Every structure is written in structure tokens, then in C-alpha cells.
C-alpha positions as CSV (number, residue, x, y, z in Angstrom):
1,M,-61.7,65.2,-124.8
2,L,-58.0,64.4,-124.1
3,I,-55.9,62.0,-126.1
4,T,-52.6,60.9,-124.5
5,R,-50.2,58.1,-125.2
6,T,-46.8,56.9,-124.0
7,T,-44.0,57.7,-126.4
8,R,-40.4,56.8,-126.2
9,H,-37.9,59.6,-125.8
10,I,-37.2,61.2,-129.2
11,A,-33.4,61.8,-129.4
12,V,-32.3,65.2,-130.4
13,A,-31.2,65.1,-134.0
14,V,-28.4,67.5,-134.5
15,A,-27.5,68.6,-138.0
16,L,-25.4,71.8,-138.1
17,C,-25.6,72.5,-141.8
18,A,-23.3,75.0,-143.6
19,L,-24.2,76.0,-147.1
20,A,-23.6,73.2,-149.7
21,A,-22.4,75.8,-152.2
22,P,-19.8,78.5,-151.7
23,V,-21.1,81.4,-149.8
24,A,-21.6,84.5,-151.9
25,A,-19.3,87.5,-151.2
26,S,-22.2,89.5,-149.9
27,A,-22.8,86.9,-147.1
28,A,-19.9,88.4,-145.2
29,D,-22.1,91.4,-144.5
30,K,-25.2,89.4,-143.5
31,P,-25.7,88.0,-140.0
32,S,-25.6,84.2,-139.8
33,A,-28.7,82.5,-138.4
34,A,-29.1,79.2,-136.5
35,F,-32.5,77.5,-136.0
36,L,-34.0,75.3,-133.4
37,Y,-37.0,73.1,-134.5
38,V,-39.4,71.3,-132.1
39,G,-40.2,68.7,-134.8
40,P,-38.5,67.1,-137.8
41,R,-38.1,69.1,-141.0
42,A,-40.1,66.5,-142.8
43,D,-43.3,67.1,-140.7
44,N,-45.1,68.7,-143.7
45,G,-46.3,71.4,-141.3
46,W,-44.9,73.9,-138.7
47,T,-41.3,72.9,-138.9
48,S,-41.1,72.3,-142.6
49,R,-42.4,75.8,-143.2
50,H,-39.7,77.3,-141.0
51,D,-37.1,75.2,-142.7
52,E,-38.3,76.4,-146.1
53,A,-37.8,79.9,-144.9
54,R,-34.3,79.0,-143.7
55,L,-33.5,77.7,-147.2
56,C,-34.9,81.0,-148.5
57,L,-32.3,82.8,-146.4
58,E,-29.6,80.6,-147.7
59,K,-30.5,81.5,-151.3
60,D,-30.1,85.1,-150.2
61,G,-26.5,84.4,-149.1
62,V,-27.1,83.8,-145.4
63,R,-25.1,81.2,-143.6
64,T,-27.5,79.0,-141.6
65,A,-27.6,75.9,-139.4
66,F,-30.3,74.0,-137.7
67,V,-31.1,71.4,-135.0
68,E,-34.4,69.5,-135.5
69,S,-36.6,67.5,-133.0
70,V,-35.5,69.5,-129.9
71,P,-37.8,69.0,-126.9
72,E,-39.0,72.0,-125.0
73,G,-36.5,71.5,-122.1
74,P,-33.0,72.2,-120.9
75,D,-31.3,71.0,-124.0
76,V,-32.5,74.2,-125.7
77,A,-30.1,76.3,-123.7
78,R,-27.2,74.0,-124.4
79,I,-27.8,73.9,-128.1
80,E,-28.3,77.6,-128.4
81,Q,-25.0,78.2,-126.5
82,E,-23.3,75.9,-128.9
83,F,-24.6,77.9,-131.8
84,V,-23.3,81.1,-130.2
85,D,-19.9,79.5,-129.5
86,Q,-19.7,78.6,-133.2
87,G,-20.1,82.2,-134.1
88,F,-23.7,82.5,-135.2
89,D,-25.1,86.0,-134.8
90,V,-28.8,85.2,-134.6
91,V,-30.6,82.3,-132.9
92,I,-34.2,81.6,-134.1
93,A,-36.0,79.3,-131.6
94,T,-39.2,78.2,-133.3
95,A,-41.2,76.8,-130.4
96,F,-43.2,78.6,-127.6
97,G,-41.7,76.4,-124.9
98,Y,-38.2,77.3,-125.7
99,Q,-38.6,80.8,-124.3
100,P,-37.3,80.4,-120.7
101,F,-34.1,78.7,-121.9
102,T,-33.6,81.2,-124.7
103,Q,-33.8,83.9,-122.1
104,Q,-30.9,82.3,-120.2
105,V,-28.7,82.2,-123.2
106,A,-29.7,85.7,-124.4
107,K,-28.8,87.3,-121.0
108,A,-25.4,85.5,-121.1
109,N,-24.8,86.7,-124.6
110,P,-26.0,90.3,-124.9
111,D,-24.1,90.9,-128.2
112,K,-26.2,88.2,-130.0
113,H,-29.8,88.4,-131.1
114,F,-32.6,85.9,-130.5
115,F,-36.0,85.4,-132.0
116,G,-38.7,83.3,-130.3
117,I,-42.4,82.4,-130.7
118,L,-45.1,84.5,-129.0
119,P,-46.8,85.0,-126.6
120,T,-44.1,86.5,-124.5
121,I,-43.0,84.8,-121.3
122,A,-39.3,85.6,-121.5
123,P,-38.5,89.2,-122.5
124,A,-34.9,90.5,-122.8
125,D,-33.2,93.4,-124.5
126,N,-31.9,91.1,-127.3
127,I,-35.0,88.9,-127.8
128,R,-37.7,89.7,-130.2
129,N,-40.7,87.3,-130.1
130,Y,-42.9,86.9,-133.1
131,Y,-46.0,85.0,-134.4
132,G,-48.9,85.6,-136.6
133,K,-52.6,86.4,-136.1
134,L,-53.4,82.8,-137.1
135,W,-56.9,83.3,-135.6
136,D,-57.9,85.5,-138.6
137,G,-57.1,82.6,-140.9
138,R,-58.9,80.2,-138.6
139,Y,-62.1,82.4,-138.7
140,L,-62.0,82.2,-142.5
141,T,-61.5,78.4,-142.5
142,G,-64.4,78.2,-140.0
143,I,-66.7,79.7,-142.6
144,V,-65.7,77.0,-145.1
145,A,-66.3,74.3,-142.4
146,G,-69.6,75.7,-141.5
147,K,-70.8,75.8,-145.1
148,M,-69.5,72.3,-145.9
149,T,-70.7,70.2,-142.9
150,K,-73.8,68.0,-143.4
151,T,-74.0,66.7,-139.8
152,N,-73.4,70.1,-138.1
153,K,-70.7,68.4,-136.1
154,I,-67.2,69.7,-136.8
155,G,-64.1,68.2,-135.1
156,F,-60.9,70.1,-134.0
157,V,-57.7,68.3,-133.1
158,A,-55.7,70.6,-130.8
159,A,-52.2,70.5,-129.6
160,Q,-51.5,72.4,-126.4
161,P,-53.9,74.6,-124.4
162,I,-51.9,77.8,-124.9
163,P,-53.4,81.1,-125.9
164,S,-52.6,81.0,-129.6
165,V,-54.3,77.6,-129.9
166,I,-57.3,78.6,-127.8
167,A,-57.7,81.8,-129.8
168,G,-57.6,79.8,-133.0
169,I,-60.3,77.4,-131.8
170,N,-62.5,80.3,-130.8
171,A,-62.0,82.2,-134.0
172,F,-62.7,79.1,-136.0
173,T,-65.9,78.5,-134.1
174,L,-67.0,82.1,-134.6
175,G,-66.4,81.6,-138.3
176,V,-68.5,78.4,-138.3
177,K,-71.3,80.1,-136.3
178,S,-71.3,83.1,-138.6
179,V,-72.7,80.9,-141.5
180,N,-74.2,78.0,-139.6
181,P,-75.6,78.7,-136.2
182,K,-76.7,75.1,-135.7
183,A,-73.2,73.7,-136.0
184,E,-71.0,72.8,-133.1
185,V,-67.2,72.3,-132.7
186,N,-65.9,69.3,-130.8
187,V,-62.3,69.5,-129.6
188,V,-59.8,66.7,-128.9
189,W,-56.5,67.6,-127.2
190,T,-53.3,65.6,-127.9
191,L,-51.1,67.7,-125.6
192,S,-48.3,67.4,-128.1
193,W,-47.1,69.5,-131.1
194,F,-45.7,66.4,-132.8
195,D,-47.3,63.1,-132.3
196,P,-48.6,61.8,-135.6
197,P,-50.2,58.6,-134.3
198,A,-52.1,60.5,-131.6
199,E,-53.2,63.2,-134.1
200,K,-54.5,60.7,-136.5
201,Q,-56.2,58.7,-133.8
202,A,-57.9,61.9,-132.5
203,A,-59.2,62.7,-136.0
204,V,-60.5,59.1,-136.6
205,A,-62.3,59.2,-133.3
206,L,-64.0,62.5,-134.2
207,V,-65.1,61.2,-137.5
208,E,-66.5,58.0,-135.9
209,A,-68.4,60.3,-133.5
210,G,-70.2,61.9,-136.4
211,N,-68.0,64.9,-137.2
212,D,-67.8,65.2,-141.0
213,V,-65.2,68.1,-141.2
214,I,-62.0,67.9,-139.1
215,A,-59.9,71.0,-138.4
216,Q,-56.6,71.0,-136.5
217,H,-53.8,72.9,-134.8
218,Q,-51.0,70.4,-134.9
219,D,-47.6,70.4,-136.5
220,T,-48.2,67.6,-139.0
221,G,-50.8,66.5,-141.6
222,S,-51.7,63.4,-139.7
223,A,-55.1,64.6,-138.5
224,A,-56.0,65.6,-142.0
225,Q,-54.9,62.2,-143.2
226,G,-57.0,60.4,-140.6
227,A,-60.0,62.4,-141.5
228,A,-59.6,61.8,-145.3
229,E,-59.0,58.1,-144.8
230,K,-62.4,57.9,-143.0
231,G,-64.1,59.8,-145.8
232,A,-64.5,63.2,-143.9
233,Y,-63.3,66.6,-145.1
234,A,-60.3,68.2,-143.5
235,I,-59.2,71.8,-142.7
236,G,-55.4,72.0,-142.6
237,S,-53.0,74.0,-140.6
238,E,-49.4,75.3,-140.9
239,A,-48.9,74.2,-144.6
240,D,-51.0,73.0,-147.5
241,M,-52.2,69.7,-146.1
242,S,-53.6,68.6,-149.5
243,K,-50.1,67.6,-150.4
244,V,-50.2,64.9,-147.7
245,A,-53.9,64.2,-147.3
246,G,-55.3,64.7,-150.8
247,P,-58.4,66.2,-152.2
248,K,-60.5,65.9,-149.0
249,V,-58.6,68.9,-147.6
250,L,-60.9,71.9,-148.2
251,T,-58.4,74.6,-147.4
252,G,-56.4,75.5,-144.3
253,T,-54.1,78.1,-142.7
254,M,-50.5,78.4,-143.9
255,W,-47.4,80.2,-142.7
256,D,-44.8,82.0,-144.9
257,W,-41.8,83.1,-142.8
258,C,-39.3,83.9,-145.5
259,G,-40.1,87.6,-145.7
260,Y,-40.2,88.1,-142.0
261,Y,-36.8,86.3,-141.5
262,K,-35.2,88.5,-144.1
263,K,-36.5,91.6,-142.3
264,A,-35.4,90.2,-139.0
265,L,-31.8,89.7,-140.1
266,A,-31.8,93.0,-141.8
267,S,-32.7,94.7,-138.6
268,V,-29.7,93.0,-136.9
269,A,-27.4,94.1,-139.7
270,D,-28.5,97.7,-139.8
271,G,-28.9,98.2,-136.1
272,S,-32.6,98.8,-136.2
273,F,-33.4,95.6,-134.1
274,K,-35.9,96.3,-131.3
275,P,-36.9,93.8,-128.6
276,G,-40.6,93.2,-128.0
277,D,-43.3,91.5,-129.9
278,Y,-44.4,91.2,-133.6
279,Y,-47.6,89.8,-134.9
280,G,-47.9,89.4,-138.6
281,G,-51.1,88.4,-140.4
282,L,-53.2,88.2,-143.5
283,E,-52.1,91.8,-144.4
284,D,-48.3,90.9,-144.7
285,G,-48.7,87.3,-145.9
286,I,-47.2,85.7,-142.8
287,V,-50.7,84.1,-142.4
288,A,-52.3,82.8,-145.6
289,L,-55.0,80.3,-146.7
290,A,-54.1,77.1,-148.5
291,P,-55.7,76.6,-152.0
292,M,-59.5,75.9,-151.9
293,S,-60.6,72.5,-152.9
294,P,-62.8,72.2,-156.0
295,D,-65.5,70.8,-153.7
296,V,-65.9,74.3,-152.1
297,P,-68.7,76.1,-154.0
298,A,-67.8,79.3,-155.8
299,D,-70.1,81.4,-153.6
300,V,-68.3,80.1,-150.5
301,V,-64.9,81.0,-152.0
302,A,-66.2,84.5,-152.8
303,L,-67.6,84.9,-149.3
304,V,-64.2,83.9,-147.7
305,E,-62.4,86.3,-150.0
306,A,-64.8,89.2,-149.0
307,K,-64.4,88.4,-145.3
308,K,-60.6,88.3,-145.7
309,K,-60.6,91.7,-147.2
310,A,-62.8,93.0,-144.4
311,I,-60.5,91.6,-141.7
312,I,-57.5,93.3,-143.4
313,D,-59.2,96.7,-143.8
314,G,-60.6,96.6,-140.3
315,S,-64.3,96.6,-141.3
316,L,-64.9,93.2,-139.8
317,D,-64.3,92.6,-136.1
318,Y,-65.5,89.1,-135.4
319,W,-64.5,89.4,-131.8
320,K,-67.1,92.1,-131.2
321,G,-69.4,91.4,-128.2
322,P,-71.6,90.1,-126.9
323,L,-69.7,86.8,-126.6
324,K,-70.2,84.0,-124.0
325,D,-67.9,81.2,-123.1
326,N,-69.1,77.6,-123.5
327,T,-70.4,77.6,-119.9
328,G,-72.8,80.4,-120.7
329,K,-70.8,83.1,-118.9
330,E,-70.6,86.5,-120.7
331,K,-66.9,87.2,-121.5
332,V,-67.3,90.2,-123.9
333,P,-70.3,92.6,-123.4
334,A,-72.2,94.2,-126.2
335,G,-70.1,97.0,-127.6
336,G,-66.9,95.4,-126.4
337,T,-64.3,93.4,-128.2
338,V,-61.4,91.0,-127.6
339,T,-58.1,92.9,-127.9
340,L,-54.7,91.5,-128.9
341,G,-53.7,91.7,-125.3
342,D,-56.7,89.6,-124.4
343,L,-55.8,87.0,-127.0
344,Q,-52.3,86.8,-125.6
345,G,-53.6,85.4,-122.4
346,I,-57.0,83.9,-123.4
347,Q,-58.0,80.9,-121.3
348,W,-61.7,80.3,-122.2
349,L,-63.5,78.5,-125.0
350,V,-66.3,80.4,-126.8
351,E,-69.9,79.3,-126.9
352,G,-70.3,76.6,-129.5
353,V,-67.2,74.6,-128.5
354,N,-67.8,71.3,-126.8
355,G,-64.9,70.5,-124.6
356,K,-62.8,71.8,-121.7
357,L,-59.3,73.2,-121.4
358,P,-57.1,70.4,-120.2
359,T,-54.7,70.7,-117.3
360,K,-51.4,68.8,-117.3
């Protein structure tokens, strides 16, 4: 299912922010960092978590700046070059669609360092792309959804059909199926990272269609809010959605970028920076679970914790075959598995998902 709507152009909100307080003396030895955000800092999700990490850097004496609500288009290159011209050492571009434009600026400024969101489409010697194995968290939240549904119909409000989102939907579904083989996952696509009305509309439509747990991969808490307002449970994403959607949020996946950004800037400072890819995860805290609702039974909480430990220590490989896609075609044979490389380009939905990958 696909939800689209006409939206007016969102003006780029530029706010180049220096530290409010005097910079500590040690800041002179720290690289400065400028951030580009695809949504507003107040989205209570993806962008707000990156901005919390930026503030974490400021507390550590790093000079930072940011631009919020930057569309994934040519303005990216212009804004990044402005940051470079203002003397920033590092540019952190926090949206997948920024990559082609970041590559242009990186090649023109080989003495600067750039960080972007995986999967890689624009490599360069001074670009390091990063993300987290969010699908591991999705699998765990799928266990919660599978245990808590009464209708065996679970909704999922999805943003863009890129590999990281698709991998998350598939992992979530595998988590659901691991505890509830009768359940199905119904996907609605918004084709936008930030479109609160469309996200909420999609969640409401799913609840009205009989889905009693609504998960999401969107930048805001609007889908969770829509689910809660209709009396359904919600599974959050990006941040703790219970803060905006209340007690109907069972749990969710969360990001914590502070530690990674500190290490990233340290690598620039000490010369250990290396281009390429980095995937964090449950093991280093980049991916975490939001607090469990009191409505989640203790045995389910214990099961999720056990599965989390098994994923971290490698004893659980939920991608292990045989796996079929949702057309019945075998994608992973018995004895096989889905590798990180496979996930970086995945373009199929696992058995148990109702829906198709949209084409723009």
C-alpha cells in the first residue's frame, strides 16, 4: 500500500550555531563539526537523536553548527561548501540521499572529512559512511509485536524503499513469525522520511483495517501517535516514542550517536581516520531498545533480553535459511544466510509481509 500527498515546499531552515558558552581551551585541539539534518530537530525521532549527539559533542568542547530541514537535493552541496568555507573540519550529513552531493564537496575539499549515512553509493578517500544494524533491534521488537497482537494483523508504516528500511521490515517480520507463525505484517509506504500527517494517516488506516499493533520506520512519532489515538499498540523507531505517544508504545528501536561521533572526531584529530563503512549495533549501543511498556508481560521481556544476548554473541542468526520472499520464491536456501553485503542491497520482502516495494 502506498500513501502519498501533495506538500508545499519546505524551506531550508539555516541555523549556524556557535557555542552559547565560551569554548573550552581544549576545543582548539578538537576538530569542529557541522551537521546537515533532513528534518527539524524537534521531530522527536531521527533528527532529534543526531542533534542530541551534536550537543553531546558541544559539552565535550567541540565547536558545532547545523542546518535543519535540508531536502535531499542540490542544496546539500551548497550548504556543505559553506560549512567548509567557514572553517569547519568535519561535515556530518545525516541522510542517505545526501551522498552524491557530499561526494562532490568531498572531492573538492580533500583536506576535510565527511561522514554520511550508509549504504554506500558515494565513496571517496575522505568520506566515511556509517549506520547501525537496526534490523537486529527490529527483530527484537517483532517478538514483542508477535506476542502482543490479538488479531494477528500487525501494521508497519515505512518511509523509503531503500535497503536499510527493507531489511528492517524483514527482520521485524522474522521476529514476529518466530513467536507467532499465524501473524502477518501489512506495510504502508509514505515515500517520505518526514511527513507527520501522512505517517499518522497511514497508521490510522492500518488500525481501521484490523491491525492492532503498528510498527514504523519514519523519522517522527506521528505513526505511533496515530496508532495510540485509535487504541492500538505501537512499536517506535529512532527514539523513545512513548514520550510523544504515551503508554500504548510497547517499545521500539533507538539510536545513540554520541559515542560514535566522539570516536569519529577523535579519528580525524589523531590521523587514524579511514574511509569506508561502519555498522554499529546492539553490541556497541548505537542501536538500543526503548523501555518496555508495563503492558508487556515479564516472560516476553525476558525472552527479548535472551534473544538480544544471543544476537550479540552470535549464537542466533535469524537470517539463516531457508527463507522465501513474499511471492514464494526461495531467496536463502537451507544452510545459507543473509550477509551484511546482501542486506546493503536487499530488494525483496520476506514471506509474511503483505505489500510490494513501491517504485517512484
